[in-house]
C-alpha positions in Angstrom: 88.4 114.0 91.4 89.5 110.8 89.4 92.9 110.2 91.0 95.2 111.5 93.7 98.5 110.2 95.0 98.7 107.8 97.9 101.6 105.9 99.5 101.4 102.1 99.5 103.1 99.2 101.2 104.4 96.9 98.6 105.9 94.3 100.8 102.4 93.2 102.0 101.1 92.4 98.5 101.2 88.8 97.2 102.7 90.0 93.8 105.7 91.4 95.6 105.9 88.9 98.5 109.0 87.1 97.2 110.9 90.4 96.4 114.0 91.4 98.3 114.0 94.8 100.2 116.2 96.1 97.4 113.8 94.9 94.7 110.9 96.5 96.6 112.8 99.8 96.9 113.4 99.8 93.1 109.8 98.9 92.4 108.6 101.6 94.7 110.8 104.2 92.8 109.3 102.9 89.4 105.6 103.1 90.3 103.2 105.5 91.6 100.4 105.1 94.1 97.0 106.5 93.3 93.6 106.7 94.7 91.0 106.2 92.0 87.3 107.2 92.3 84.4 104.7 92.0 83.1 104.2 88.5 86.3 105.3 86.9 87.5 103.2 83.9 91.0 102.2 84.5 91.4 100.5 81.2 89.2 100.6 78.1 88.8 97.8 75.6 90.5 98.6 72.3 92.8 101.2 73.5 96.6 101.2 73.4 98.5 99.6 76.5 100.0 102.4 78.4 100.2 101.2 82.0 100.2 98.2 84.3 98.0 98.4 87.5 98.0 96.5 90.7 94.9 96.9 93.0 95.9 97.6 96.6 92.5 98.3 98.1 88.9 98.2 96.6 87.4 96.4 93.8 87.0 96.6 90.0 84.9 94.9 87.3 86.2 93.4 84.1 83.9 93.5 81.0 84.1 92.8 77.4 82.0 93.9 74.5 79.8 91.0 73.4 76.9 90.8 71.0 76.1 94.4 71.1 76.4 94.7 74.9 78.9 94.0 77.7 79.7 90.7 79.3 81.2 90.5 82.8 84.4 88.7 82.7 85.7 89.0 86.3 85.7 90.9 89.6 89.0 92.1 90.9 90.1 93.0 94.3 93.1 93.7 96.6 96.2 92.0 95.2 94.9 91.5 91.6 96.7 93.2 88.7 95.7 94.1 85.3 97.0 95.6 82.0 99.9 92.9 81.6 98.4 91.1 78.6 98.5 93.9 76.3 101.9 95.1 77.5 103.4 91.6 77.1 101.8 90.9 73.7 102.0 94.2 72.2 98.3 94.2 71.5 95.5 96.6 72.4 93.4 96.2 75.5 91.1 93.1 75.4 88.7 94.3 78.1 87.4 97.4 80.0 88.1 97.5 83.7 86.0 99.9 85.9 86.2 100.7 89.6 83.2 99.4 91.5 84.5 101.0 94.7 87.2 103.7 95.4 90.5 102.1 94.7 94.1 102.4 95.9 96.3 101.2 93.1 99.9 101.0 92.1 100.5 102.2 88.5 103.5 101.7 86.3 104.1 103.0 82.7 105.2 100.8 80.0 108.9 101.5 80.5 108.5 101.2 84.3 106.7 97.8 83.8 109.5 96.5 81.7 112.1 97.6 84.2 110.1 95.9 87.0 110.0 92.7 85.1 113.8 92.8 84.8 114.6 93.8 88.3 112.2 91.3 90.1 112.3 87.8 88.5 109.5 86.6 91.1 107.2 89.4 89.9 108.0 88.6 86.2 107.2 84.9 86.7 103.9 85.6 88.4 102.8 88.2 85.8 103.6 85.9 82.9 101.9 82.9 84.4 98.7 85.0 85.0 98.8 86.4 81.5 99.1 82.9 79.9 96.3 81.7 82.1 94.1 84.7 81.1 94.9 84.3 77.5 94.0 80.6 77.3 90.8 81.3 79.3 89.9 83.9 76.6 90.5 81.3 73.8 88.2 78.8 75.6 85.4 81.5 76.0 85.5 82.5 72.4 
């Protein structure tokens, strides 16, 4: 099985640490907790952006196509999030992210992501800052 539903504690996660209880409730209602199997690709480079994902437990690897092969970009773990760059910039995915262990994740659709960004200014600030940092890091690596 690639995914099954799971209940997650948002308040203990750094991304949501500055949220009010009301914001956490709204975020919880706008997102889905899932358990993802090891070796499953969460995001594939070049595809359309359809979700924002927060890793709650487990690890994943970020890779990009490079000279006919794949280059490792980063390893992600609990508290890390992904998928925001393409959602914020209206572009296709710039990397592939694959579970290296079983994962518990929080998943939001495009519409849910946009709602969360409006509902929780602290989350929006952290997501935009990370996206800018990642985008500038990609420009330096190119």
